[in-house]
Phi, psi and omega in degrees: 000135177281149175267123181240163180257131182305317186293339180269357184293131178273177183304317181294320174301315182290326175298314182295329182282312193259346178244053185288142174228000177053027173081014179300313187297326184296336183253002186305315183295316179296319179297316178305319179292320181296312182299317181300317182290321177297319179299323180272325190252344174067226188302325182301314180287327177296317178294322179295321181285329173297323175296310190289318189263326184253348183063029185234133170274108183267128180272269184274118179292334182273114179242033179300316178295326178294323177295322175296317178294323178299322177295315181296328185267358183292144178297152185301320179298314181289324175299319182293324177295316178301313185293324176298309178300318184296318178298319177294319175297312182298319181295317177298322184280330175298325180291349180268350184299121175279158175254147175293148182211153175205138178210163181272120181270333170205167183308117180082004183241098184250126182229154177191185179223150171227154183236136180223146180285154167288165189264323183227125184238142168248127184242132176265126177244116187293159175211222177077246190293332179213158181262142183234064176302332183294326183290335175296315181300316183295322184272326188271314191296315181300322179298312181290325173301321177293340177102017181295133188286320180228120171246115178255139181242133172251133179216145188303145181282165177198158176301325171229102181292146183299120186291333180288319176300309181301317182295319179296319180304314181296314183298327179295333180107018181297141177273331176222148178228123180242143181268080180202140185234182171065198183301327182293328176297312184294319179296315181302315179290328184287322186249341184078150175225185176303329182255317185274127175285140182288133180261159173270338178213138180244131185227167173119155181272172180178181180280188184296332177292313178299317180292320177296326179292319180296321176298323180291321186273343181306132183111316174277335179211148175285151173231165174288292177187176185269106187249098186263202183305153190296149177228148170212134169242124174259123173257124183216157175243189182297342178283346183293153178269116181302326180289328177289314181300314178301320182292326178291318179298318179294324179302317178283323177299335184286346180300316198197137173303339179265008180298149177245115178233134183215157169235136169233133184210162176264007185238111182296318180307316177298316184298317180291326176292324176294318179300316183291323176295321177302310184294322180287317181287329180301321180298338184265358184268144179297327185254045183299322183295317177297316177302315183297319176301315183292321179298334182277351181299145178275010176272354184220192176147188178240124190234139179254123175257161185285338179204170175291333176296318176295322178297321174297315176301318179298314181297317180295326180281326181289327178048060186288153172302305176246133177237114177255127178245112178241087188205155180304318180248063185294322179299320179298316179295319178304316181301338187258001181237117179263334194253102175197146176288315178212140185245142183232113188256132175089164183289345179248030175233072177293153181300329179305331177298312177289331178297330185239315199215352180293327178127333179292166183270142180252008171275105190227158177289144178236185180049041178079001182289348175300347173289338189248328191212162177260185180277182182299140183204175172303320180307327181306329187252010183243149172241143184250146177236135174269150181231142178210152176218125178239138171268181188299316181295320180296319176293326175297323178296330180264355189304312184291323180293314182297312181293320180298315182290319180297317179289329176296329179271358182076022181249078188294328178294330177295313180295322180293326178300331177277309184301324181303331182284349179240008180079005181290337182267004181259000000 
């Protein structure tokens, strides 16, 4: 990777870095056709797309029993790792559960909120080029912690489906498991088919086809957010270990050729050392071809800022899915950056820890959406209802305010509904 200077970036460079879409727009028309056919033809279209895109003849789309068997047959070491990670994810998300509350704000005026889970969720667990059992834990467990009654998972088909992914889906607590991937999976969960139950909300990460499909069905079904290929921005100073920084960038680059990985630092020597480490370490990685493609993307790179203040401005504008801060004053830098999906502080907090086992969620907003929303959480699966009770005196205290505003809006019946309770309208 070449080292560039932030101050020298031109308008095209900045658009590529800060207006990322991970190729989603390029496939929108094709995805629209896929979604339409699944909506109209159900299982028939799903099976046809499994043949076309995955090269698999799918018999029974429902593989719930197969997932249970995979869990039982898993080797002890892998099962223990899944359960350990699941326990950490569950513990972190249980800490997020809000409690219902109600209190008196003034005499006779009682207000509050209560929280209830949505009933049916569809979760997408990626497959294809790589298996993602961890995504099953991240998508299913928060929903079950929230109290969702039915969580169904769709994951891409294969002649031999990955047993670890299936086992993780089962361990996470999924109620249904479907062998279908890509845009067709999102459409099936959004609209339902003869086999796939219709969900009220569809969540989970995926490639550009999955992300485009979520954008297409949004409005007919709720979604979490558009979570595309992985992103990482490392903010570092001269104290950072270049080998650690390079290894983190490569770890995210191996996800997908469209992944976006970047470093911004105020130290040119560090940037050049990271570039050397990247080239050396990439040769040792099993997925070197995928990594090299991702490193060539114009959505990432190695950048030298004139100061850490300029690096902070770069990070805020980049609004990365994953933000790693490897610097002497990392807490001070964190206080100055608001937009990031998940933050990893210090040299011994690799993004891989959050990807798998620390307990935080790795389903996070990409393409700059961290400026607008956070990652998957228990809140994603809850709806809140406000509750209020007023006695006669409390309503009397508000009568003038309510009637004045109602009449200012031309809504005379609103004002009358208050006056009627005091005989003012008789």
